C-alpha positions in Angstrom: 0.0 0.0 0.0 1.3 3.5 -0.9 0.4 6.8 0.7 1.4 10.4 0.2 3.4 11.9 3.2 6.1 14.5 4.0 9.6 13.2 3.7 12.2 15.0 6.0 15.1 13.8 3.8 13.6 14.9 0.5 12.0 18.0 2.1 8.8 17.6 0.2 5.5 15.6 0.1 6.1 12.4 -1.9 4.9 8.8 -2.2 5.7 6.4 0.6 5.3 2.6 0.9 3.6 1.4 4.1 6.0 -1.2 5.6 4.0 -1.8 8.8 0.6 -0.7 10.0 0.3 -1.2 13.8 0.0 1.5 16.5 2.0 3.7 14.1 2.4 3.6 10.4 6.0 2.6 9.4 6.6 4.1 5.9 9.5 4.2 3.5 10.0 7.0 1.0 10.0 5.6 -2.6 12.5 8.3 -3.7 15.3 8.3 -1.1 14.3 5.1 0.9 14.2 7.0 4.2 12.1 5.1 6.8 9.9 7.0 9.4 7.0 6.4 11.8 3.8 8.4 11.3 1.0 8.8 13.8 -2.2 7.2 12.7 -5.0 9.7 12.1 -8.0 9.1 14.4 -11.0 8.4 12.4 -14.1 8.2 14.5 -17.6 8.3 13.4 -20.6 10.0 14.9 -21.7 9.2 18.4 -25.2 9.0 19.9 -25.6 11.5 22.7 -28.3 10.7 25.3 -31.1 13.2 25.1 -34.1 13.9 27.2 -36.9 15.3 25.1 -39.7 17.2 26.8 -43.0 17.6 25.1 -45.4 19.7 27.2 -46.1 17.5 30.3 -44.2 14.4 29.2 -40.6 13.5 28.6 -38.8 10.6 26.8 -35.2 9.4 26.5 -34.0 9.8 22.9 -30.6 10.4 21.1 -28.9 13.0 18.9 -26.2 11.9 16.6 -23.2 14.2 16.7 -19.5 14.0 15.7 -17.3 13.7 18.8 -15.7 17.2 18.3 -19.0 19.0 17.4 -19.7 21.8 19.9 -23.2 22.0 21.4 -24.7 25.0 23.2 -27.8 25.9 25.0 -30.5 27.2 22.5 -29.1 25.1 19.7 -31.7 23.6 17.4 -31.1 19.9 16.7 -32.9 16.8 15.5 -33.6 14.1 18.2 -34.2 10.5 17.1 -36.8 8.7 19.3 -37.1 5.2 17.9 -38.7 5.6 14.4 -39.6 9.2 15.0 -37.5 12.4 14.8 -38.3 15.7 16.4 -36.9 19.2 16.0 -35.7 20.2 19.5 -34.1 23.1 21.3 -31.3 22.5 23.8 -32.3 23.7 27.3 -29.6 22.0 29.4 -26.2 20.3 29.0 -24.8 17.8 31.6 -21.1 16.9 31.6 -20.8 14.4 34.4 -22.2 16.1 37.5 -22.0 19.7 36.1 -24.4 21.7 34.1 -22.7 23.8 31.4 -23.6 26.3 28.7 -21.6 24.6 25.9 -19.5 21.4 25.5 -18.1 19.1 22.9 -20.3 16.1 22.1 -17.7 13.6 23.5 -17.8 15.3 26.9 -21.6 15.4 27.2 -23.4 13.0 29.5 -27.0 14.1 28.7 -28.7 16.8 26.7 -32.0 18.3 28.0 -34.2 19.5 25.2 -37.8 20.5 24.3 -39.8 19.9 21.2 -40.2 23.0 19.1 -41.9 21.7 16.0 -45.4 21.4 17.6 -45.9 23.5 20.7 -48.8 24.5 22.9 -49.0 28.3 23.4 -50.5 29.3 26.7 -52.8 32.4 26.5 -54.3 34.6 29.2 -57.2 36.7 28.0 -58.8 39.3 30.3 -62.4 40.2 29.7 -62.7 43.0 32.3 -63.8 40.9 35.2 -61.7 37.7 35.0 -58.8 36.1 33.1 -59.6 33.2 30.9 -56.9 30.6 30.2 -56.7 29.4 26.7 -54.3 26.9 24.9 -53.4 26.8 21.2 -51.5 24.0 19.6 -49.5 25.3 16.7 -46.3 25.0 14.7 -43.2 26.2 16.5 -42.5 28.8 13.8 -46.0 30.3 13.8 -45.8 34.1 14.3 -47.5 36.0 17.1 -47.6 39.8 16.9 -48.4 42.4 19.6 -51.6 44.3 18.6 -52.9 41.5 16.2 -56.3 40.0 16.7 -56.6 36.1 17.1 -59.4 33.7 17.8 -58.7 30.7 20.0 -61.3 28.2 21.3 -64.1 30.6 20.1 -62.7 33.6 22.0 -61.6 36.6 20.0 -58.9 38.8 21.6 -56.1 41.3 20.9 -52.6 40.5 22.0 -51.2 43.1 24.4 -48.0 41.4 25.6 -45.8 38.4 24.7 -43.7 36.9 27.6 -40.7 35.1 26.2 -39.0 32.0 27.6 -35.7 33.8 28.0 -37.1 36.6 30.1 -38.2 39.7 28.2 -41.7 41.0 27.9 -42.7 42.3 24.5 -45.2 45.2 24.8 -44.7 47.4 21.8 -47.4 47.2 19.1 -46.0 45.4 16.0 -43.3 43.4 17.9 -43.4 39.8 17.0 -41.9 36.4 17.7 -42.4 32.7 16.9 -44.5 30.3 19.0 -41.6 28.1 20.3 -40.0 31.2 22.0 -43.3 32.2 23.9 -43.9 31.4 27.5 -47.3 33.1 27.7 -49.4 35.4 25.5 -51.5 38.1 27.2 -54.5 39.9 25.7 -57.9 41.4 26.2 -61.2 40.0 24.9 -63.0 41.8 22.1 
């Protein structure tokens, strides 16, 4: 077997014959006959990272296929494989042994904690002047919600006044918008 490698005697990249292939590759230059040891390149395939997938009020243990040196961070969007099904998920937590971290390489990750973002249930609080009515709308994770727009959910028509995001901020300004999977709660008043 022949490979291309740098020869220190010739001072250039040239063809080498593989003499032995054990822990190291023992190669001989076909031009000057110089023999040297080369480190073997590590070739490792993808690994399956244990993943806890939350979907509203239930969780299941699944897996995400990553290369060992791939870096994963909180808020990354990935695809989790759960048996024959696959779900678009958002990373909400990363465990490396006993520690929780913000980012890590796949080979160091013990478990990923995620939530499904393809199909989500948006919680809505609609005030009618006397009481607040809780509503729930199942929708696609990328469906838009806009402050000031009018919606009808479960037969109740309302105008959105505020959008509470999962990562903290409250959107109050007319015209501001976000997608369903980022929403913690929608607030509005009944029309």
